[in-house]
VMD Tcl script that builds the backbone (N, CA, C; Angstrom):
set m [mol new atoms 312]
animate dup $m
set s [atomselect $m all]
$s set {name element resname resid chain x y z} {
  {N N MET 1 A 2.581 -26.503 10.913}
  {CA C MET 1 A 3.109 -25.967 9.607}
  {C C MET 1 A 2.748 -24.363 9.550}
  {N N PRO 2 A 3.901 -23.584 9.414}
  {CA C PRO 2 A 3.692 -22.158 9.582}
  {C C PRO 2 A 2.829 -21.617 8.254}
  {N N LEU 3 A 1.995 -20.752 8.602}
  {CA C LEU 3 A 1.053 -19.962 7.573}
  {C C LEU 3 A 1.536 -18.749 6.874}
  {N N PRO 4 A 1.361 -18.445 5.812}
  {CA C PRO 4 A 0.992 -19.494 4.767}
  {C C PRO 4 A 2.209 -20.232 4.334}
  {N N SER 5 A 1.776 -21.465 3.575}
  {CA C SER 5 A 2.929 -22.203 3.081}
  {C C SER 5 A 2.149 -23.074 1.918}
  {N N GLN 6 A 3.056 -23.838 1.415}
  {CA C GLN 6 A 2.231 -24.949 0.182}
  {C C GLN 6 A 3.025 -26.182 0.138}
  {N N VAL 7 A 2.297 -27.163 -0.033}
  {CA C VAL 7 A 2.943 -28.468 -0.420}
  {C C VAL 7 A 2.455 -28.891 -1.861}
  {N N ASN 8 A 3.580 -29.547 -2.485}
  {CA C ASN 8 A 3.191 -30.096 -3.783}
  {C C ASN 8 A 2.773 -31.648 -3.663}
  {N N THR 9 A 1.690 -32.135 -4.014}
  {CA C THR 9 A 1.272 -33.488 -3.988}
  {C C THR 9 A 1.814 -34.379 -5.034}
  {N N PRO 10 A 2.071 -35.804 -4.783}
  {CA C PRO 10 A 2.529 -36.635 -5.543}
  {C C PRO 10 A 1.925 -36.526 -7.032}
  {N N VAL 11 A 0.586 -36.061 -7.131}
  {CA C VAL 11 A -0.024 -36.025 -8.408}
  {C C VAL 11 A 0.059 -34.784 -9.146}
  {N N GLY 12 A 0.923 -33.783 -8.581}
  {CA C GLY 12 A 1.230 -32.603 -9.132}
  {C C GLY 12 A 0.480 -31.243 -8.873}
  {N N LEU 13 A -0.453 -31.597 -7.631}
  {CA C LEU 13 A -1.273 -30.344 -7.288}
  {C C LEU 13 A -0.653 -29.644 -6.260}
  {N N THR 14 A -0.909 -28.430 -6.038}
  {CA C THR 14 A -0.175 -27.634 -4.928}
  {C C THR 14 A -1.420 -27.320 -4.096}
  {N N ALA 15 A -1.224 -27.653 -2.856}
  {CA C ALA 15 A -2.152 -27.401 -1.588}
  {C C ALA 15 A -1.572 -26.155 -0.846}
  {N N VAL 16 A -2.318 -25.125 -0.792}
  {CA C VAL 16 A -1.908 -24.094 0.199}
  {C C VAL 16 A -2.492 -24.137 1.448}
  {N N HIS 17 A -1.607 -24.048 2.637}
  {CA C HIS 17 A -2.056 -24.028 3.896}
  {C C HIS 17 A -2.059 -22.623 4.365}
  {N N GLY 18 A -3.267 -22.177 4.610}
  {CA C GLY 18 A -3.586 -20.727 4.962}
  {C C GLY 18 A -3.398 -19.960 3.720}
  {N N GLY 19 A -3.125 -18.784 4.006}
  {CA C GLY 19 A -2.979 -18.010 2.689}
  {C C GLY 19 A -3.466 -16.371 3.102}
  {N N GLN 20 A -2.629 -15.730 2.773}
  {CA C GLN 20 A -2.856 -14.171 2.766}
  {C C GLN 20 A -1.868 -13.415 1.809}
  {N N VAL 21 A -2.556 -12.479 1.272}
  {CA C VAL 21 A -1.746 -11.682 0.295}
  {C C VAL 21 A -1.539 -10.412 1.068}
  {N N PHE 22 A -0.227 -9.920 1.065}
  {CA C PHE 22 A 0.289 -8.816 1.814}
  {C C PHE 22 A 0.710 -7.946 0.591}
  {N N PHE 23 A 0.276 -6.537 0.801}
  {CA C PHE 23 A 0.804 -5.587 -0.098}
  {C C PHE 23 A 1.407 -4.397 0.805}
  {N N SER 24 A 2.525 -4.258 0.872}
  {CA C SER 24 A 3.064 -3.233 1.521}
  {C C SER 24 A 4.543 -2.691 0.752}
  {N N ARG 25 A 4.724 -1.361 0.980}
  {CA C ARG 25 A 6.019 -0.842 0.708}
  {C C ARG 25 A 6.746 -0.495 1.882}
  {N N GLU 26 A 6.493 -0.784 2.918}
  {CA C GLU 26 A 7.103 -0.573 4.246}
  {C C GLU 26 A 8.077 -1.546 4.626}
  {N N PRO 27 A 9.437 -1.223 4.559}
  {CA C PRO 27 A 10.212 -2.195 4.902}
  {C C PRO 27 A 10.075 -2.862 6.188}
  {N N ARG 28 A 9.664 -1.926 7.311}
  {CA C ARG 28 A 9.281 -2.563 8.528}
  {C C ARG 28 A 8.382 -3.526 8.630}
  {N N PHE 29 A 7.416 -3.420 7.832}
  {CA C PHE 29 A 6.401 -4.585 7.681}
  {C C PHE 29 A 7.019 -5.812 7.430}
  {N N TRP 30 A 7.891 -5.857 6.438}
  {CA C TRP 30 A 8.535 -7.129 5.748}
  {C C TRP 30 A 9.424 -7.517 6.969}
  {N N GLN 31 A 10.204 -6.815 7.645}
  {CA C GLN 31 A 10.970 -7.064 8.654}
  {C C GLN 31 A 10.220 -7.824 9.798}
  {N N ALA 32 A 9.169 -7.340 10.304}
  {CA C ALA 32 A 8.119 -7.817 11.294}
  {C C ALA 32 A 7.714 -9.211 10.907}
  {N N LEU 33 A 7.647 -9.493 9.498}
  {CA C LEU 33 A 6.888 -10.789 9.098}
  {C C LEU 33 A 8.204 -11.839 9.122}
  {N N ASP 34 A 9.609 -11.311 8.732}
  {CA C ASP 34 A 10.554 -12.032 8.832}
  {C C ASP 34 A 10.818 -12.634 10.159}
  {N N GLU 35 A 10.455 -11.690 11.180}
  {CA C GLU 35 A 10.996 -11.990 12.684}
  {C C GLU 35 A 9.906 -12.941 13.211}
  {N N VAL 36 A 8.628 -12.980 12.734}
  {CA C VAL 36 A 7.474 -13.899 13.455}
  {C C VAL 36 A 7.489 -15.261 12.553}
  {N N MET 37 A 7.850 -15.387 11.311}
  {CA C MET 37 A 7.699 -16.604 10.338}
  {C C MET 37 A 8.819 -17.415 10.715}
  {N N ALA 38 A 8.508 -18.681 10.620}
  {CA C ALA 38 A 9.773 -19.752 10.751}
  {C C ALA 38 A 10.398 -19.636 9.189}
  {N N PRO 39 A 11.868 -19.875 9.203}
  {CA C PRO 39 A 12.495 -19.901 8.067}
  {C C PRO 39 A 12.255 -20.871 6.932}
  {N N GLY 40 A 11.796 -20.169 5.787}
  {CA C GLY 40 A 11.122 -21.002 4.665}
  {C C GLY 40 A 9.635 -21.142 4.835}
  {N N GLY 41 A 8.973 -20.652 5.827}
  {CA C GLY 41 A 7.650 -20.746 6.091}
  {C C GLY 41 A 6.598 -19.966 5.156}
  {N N TRP 42 A 7.092 -19.116 4.336}
  {CA C TRP 42 A 6.379 -18.294 3.649}
  {C C TRP 42 A 6.872 -18.025 2.065}
  {N N ILE 43 A 6.054 -17.883 1.093}
  {CA C ILE 43 A 6.368 -17.917 -0.199}
  {C C ILE 43 A 6.248 -16.523 -0.716}
  {N N LEU 44 A 7.255 -16.114 -1.498}
  {CA C LEU 44 A 6.935 -14.686 -2.106}
  {C C LEU 44 A 6.494 -14.782 -3.711}
  {N N HIS 45 A 5.681 -14.268 -3.937}
  {CA C HIS 45 A 5.322 -14.139 -5.635}
  {C C HIS 45 A 5.208 -12.862 -5.973}
  {N N GLU 46 A 5.825 -12.612 -7.027}
  {CA C GLU 46 A 5.519 -11.137 -7.534}
  {C C GLU 46 A 4.284 -11.187 -8.307}
  {N N ARG 47 A 3.563 -10.303 -8.107}
  {CA C ARG 47 A 2.160 -10.143 -8.853}
  {C C ARG 47 A 2.035 -9.005 -9.542}
  {N N SER 48 A 1.483 -9.140 -10.891}
  {CA C SER 48 A 1.108 -8.001 -11.762}
  {C C SER 48 A -0.236 -8.135 -12.096}
  {N N VAL 49 A -0.919 -6.954 -11.568}
  {CA C VAL 49 A -2.380 -7.024 -11.700}
  {C C VAL 49 A -2.740 -5.641 -12.149}
  {N N SER 50 A -3.746 -5.642 -13.163}
  {CA C SER 50 A -4.128 -4.124 -13.595}
  {C C SER 50 A -5.595 -4.227 -13.600}
  {N N ALA 51 A -6.047 -2.901 -13.664}
  {CA C ALA 51 A -7.573 -2.810 -13.657}
  {C C ALA 51 A -7.896 -1.833 -15.044}
  {N N LEU 52 A -8.989 -2.241 -15.739}
  {CA C LEU 52 A -9.254 -1.539 -17.050}
  {C C LEU 52 A -10.043 -0.326 -16.525}
  {N N VAL 53 A -9.710 0.919 -16.707}
  {CA C VAL 53 A -10.471 2.045 -16.167}
  {C C VAL 53 A -10.373 3.085 -17.479}
  {N N ARG 54 A -11.553 3.559 -17.832}
  {CA C ARG 54 A -11.612 4.551 -18.998}
  {C C ARG 54 A -10.791 4.115 -20.193}
  {N N HIS 55 A -10.966 2.816 -20.521}
  {CA C HIS 55 A -10.391 2.047 -21.630}
  {C C HIS 55 A -8.632 2.134 -21.571}
  {N N GLN 56 A -8.112 2.216 -20.267}
  {CA C GLN 56 A -6.770 2.180 -20.094}
  {C C GLN 56 A -6.491 0.976 -18.996}
  {N N TRP 57 A -5.402 0.443 -19.171}
  {CA C TRP 57 A -5.023 -0.533 -18.071}
  {C C TRP 57 A -4.333 0.236 -17.098}
  {N N LEU 58 A -4.549 0.146 -15.766}
  {CA C LEU 58 A -3.763 0.761 -14.730}
  {C C LEU 58 A -3.325 -0.340 -13.709}
  {N N PRO 59 A -2.135 -0.042 -13.299}
  {CA C PRO 59 A -1.479 -0.987 -12.165}
  {C C PRO 59 A -2.495 -0.987 -10.999}
  {N N TYR 60 A -2.700 -2.030 -10.388}
  {CA C TYR 60 A -3.422 -2.312 -9.150}
  {C C TYR 60 A -2.545 -2.054 -7.848}
  {N N PRO 61 A -2.842 -1.371 -7.015}
  {CA C PRO 61 A -4.245 -0.763 -6.716}
  {C C PRO 61 A -4.296 0.580 -7.350}
  {N N VAL 62 A -5.523 0.670 -7.948}
  {CA C VAL 62 A -5.708 1.862 -8.744}
  {C C VAL 62 A -5.501 3.227 -8.094}
  {N N GLN 63 A -5.656 3.278 -6.736}
  {CA C GLN 63 A -5.615 4.421 -6.105}
  {C C GLN 63 A -4.156 5.022 -6.028}
  {N N HIS 64 A -3.209 4.059 -5.903}
  {CA C HIS 64 A -1.834 4.395 -6.145}
  {C C HIS 64 A -1.444 5.068 -7.472}
  {N N HIS 65 A -2.122 4.868 -8.308}
  {CA C HIS 65 A -1.779 5.312 -9.853}
  {C C HIS 65 A -2.931 6.171 -10.512}
  {N N ALA 66 A -3.412 6.992 -9.604}
  {CA C ALA 66 A -4.592 7.802 -10.015}
  {C C ALA 66 A -4.128 8.988 -10.962}
  {N N GLU 67 A -2.739 9.276 -10.794}
  {CA C GLU 67 A -2.252 10.326 -11.680}
  {C C GLU 67 A -2.361 9.840 -13.204}
  {N N LEU 68 A -2.363 8.519 -13.459}
  {CA C LEU 68 A -2.470 8.239 -14.810}
  {C C LEU 68 A -3.607 8.411 -15.456}
  {N N LEU 69 A -4.605 8.589 -14.606}
  {CA C LEU 69 A -5.941 9.030 -15.101}
  {C C LEU 69 A -6.151 10.413 -15.263}
  {N N GLY 70 A -5.139 11.177 -14.887}
  {CA C GLY 70 A -5.099 12.696 -14.666}
  {C C GLY 70 A -5.792 13.225 -13.508}
  {N N LEU 71 A -5.813 12.327 -12.520}
  {CA C LEU 71 A -6.382 12.566 -11.188}
  {C C LEU 71 A -5.327 12.892 -10.277}
  {N N VAL 72 A -5.548 13.592 -9.103}
  {CA C VAL 72 A -4.552 13.810 -8.111}
  {C C VAL 72 A -4.511 12.610 -7.270}
  {N N ALA 73 A -3.264 12.120 -7.074}
  {CA C ALA 73 A -3.179 10.962 -6.071}
  {C C ALA 73 A -3.342 11.374 -4.879}
  {N N HIS 74 A -3.933 10.448 -4.075}
  {CA C HIS 74 A -4.401 10.728 -2.597}
  {C C HIS 74 A -3.798 9.800 -1.523}
  {N N ARG 75 A -3.211 10.246 -0.396}
  {CA C ARG 75 A -2.885 9.317 0.443}
  {C C ARG 75 A -3.521 9.774 1.916}
  {N N PRO 76 A -4.326 8.830 2.276}
  {CA C PRO 76 A -5.063 9.192 3.684}
  {C C PRO 76 A -4.145 9.449 4.819}
  {N N THR 77 A -4.617 10.510 5.563}
  {CA C THR 77 A -3.892 10.862 6.787}
  {C C THR 77 A -4.951 10.978 7.940}
  {N N GLY 78 A -4.406 10.805 9.235}
  {CA C GLY 78 A -5.313 11.007 10.297}
  {C C GLY 78 A -6.450 10.020 10.167}
  {N N SER 79 A -7.563 10.129 10.545}
  {CA C SER 79 A -8.543 9.259 10.622}
  {C C SER 79 A -9.880 9.713 9.833}
  {N N ALA 80 A -10.631 8.890 9.540}
  {CA C ALA 80 A -11.929 9.002 8.546}
  {C C ALA 80 A -12.671 10.094 9.306}
  {N N ALA 81 A -13.482 10.876 8.646}
  {CA C ALA 81 A -14.204 11.888 9.229}
  {C C ALA 81 A -15.766 11.204 9.049}
  {N N GLY 82 A -16.508 11.538 10.226}
  {CA C GLY 82 A -17.850 10.958 10.192}
  {C C GLY 82 A -18.004 9.564 10.077}
  {N N GLY 83 A -19.195 9.159 10.087}
  {CA C GLY 83 A -19.457 7.656 10.204}
  {C C GLY 83 A -20.071 7.210 8.979}
  {N N THR 84 A -19.868 7.772 7.783}
  {CA C THR 84 A -20.564 7.373 6.590}
  {C C THR 84 A -19.729 6.647 5.760}
  {N N PHE 85 A -20.169 5.760 4.595}
  {CA C PHE 85 A -19.310 5.204 3.720}
  {C C PHE 85 A -18.655 6.195 2.837}
  {N N LEU 86 A -19.537 7.247 2.381}
  {CA C LEU 86 A -18.970 8.347 1.672}
  {C C LEU 86 A -17.851 8.972 2.162}
  {N N ASN 87 A -17.837 9.406 3.618}
  {CA C ASN 87 A -16.761 9.943 4.218}
  {C C ASN 87 A -15.643 9.187 4.231}
  {N N TRP 88 A -15.836 8.052 4.483}
  {CA C TRP 88 A -14.660 7.077 4.566}
  {C C TRP 88 A -13.987 6.909 3.137}
  {N N CYS 89 A -14.825 6.762 2.106}
  {CA C CYS 89 A -14.237 6.746 0.747}
  {C C CYS 89 A -13.470 7.991 0.386}
  {N N GLU 90 A -13.901 9.095 0.588}
  {CA C GLU 90 A -13.169 10.414 0.424}
  {C C GLU 90 A -11.880 10.388 1.244}
  {N N TRP 91 A -11.801 9.821 2.589}
  {CA C TRP 91 A -10.658 9.958 3.207}
  {C C TRP 91 A -9.689 8.854 2.593}
  {N N GLN 92 A -10.179 7.715 2.285}
  {CA C GLN 92 A -9.261 6.646 1.834}
  {C C GLN 92 A -8.747 6.918 0.434}
  {N N PHE 93 A -9.756 7.416 -0.469}
  {CA C PHE 93 A -9.391 7.321 -1.863}
  {C C PHE 93 A -9.210 8.860 -2.507}
  {N N GLY 94 A -9.710 9.685 -1.685}
  {CA C GLY 94 A -9.726 11.159 -2.239}
  {C C GLY 94 A -11.101 11.504 -2.807}
  {N N SER 95 A -11.546 12.532 -3.035}
  {CA C SER 95 A -12.822 12.987 -3.748}
  {C C SER 95 A -12.751 12.612 -5.126}
  {N N ALA 96 A -11.664 12.613 -5.896}
  {CA C ALA 96 A -11.796 12.400 -7.513}
  {C C ALA 96 A -12.054 10.780 -7.495}
  {N N LEU 97 A -11.068 9.902 -6.889}
  {CA C LEU 97 A -11.652 8.560 -7.221}
  {C C LEU 97 A -12.911 8.199 -6.591}
  {N N THR 98 A -13.335 8.694 -5.396}
  {CA C THR 98 A -14.710 8.477 -4.799}
  {C C THR 98 A -15.652 8.781 -5.931}
  {N N ALA 99 A -15.631 10.061 -6.538}
  {CA C ALA 99 A -16.780 10.510 -7.380}
  {C C ALA 99 A -16.686 9.433 -8.658}
  {N N GLU 100 A -15.428 9.067 -9.124}
  {CA C GLU 100 A -15.132 8.189 -10.175}
  {C C GLU 100 A -15.822 6.736 -10.086}
  {N N PHE 101 A -15.600 6.184 -8.904}
  {CA C PHE 101 A -16.064 4.835 -8.603}
  {C C PHE 101 A -17.150 4.574 -7.589}
  {N N PHE 102 A -17.258 5.437 -6.690}
  {CA C PHE 102 A -18.180 5.104 -5.622}
  {C C PHE 102 A -19.563 5.833 -5.739}
  {N N VAL 103 A -19.645 7.144 -6.355}
  {CA C VAL 103 A -20.878 7.898 -6.080}
  {C C VAL 103 A -21.516 7.719 -7.683}
  {N N PRO 104 A -22.761 7.510 -7.353}
  {CA C PRO 104 A -23.834 7.098 -8.705}
  {C C PRO 104 A -23.858 8.547 -9.508}
}
mol reanalyze $m
mol bondsrecalc $m
mol representation Tube
mol addrep $m
């Protein structure tokens, strides 16, 4: 059975075989999945998730909506500098979100 997929049981339960949540805005990513998955072998669900930050609901992932907090949106480029968690966070999320969420 291709992964991920699901089966509905006779008693009305849904069993998921495998399972992975993919988040991508890249058409090439979805094209690659279409090429490797069997027809009908995966299920697409639209998901709406928010995080409560500063008494405001922000769409998830928060780092893609930092401007709603008045912060500069950040997109990582190149590779992370140094070998510390702090350096990785600043590379991945930018200094504003790192200060907001990761630094005491």
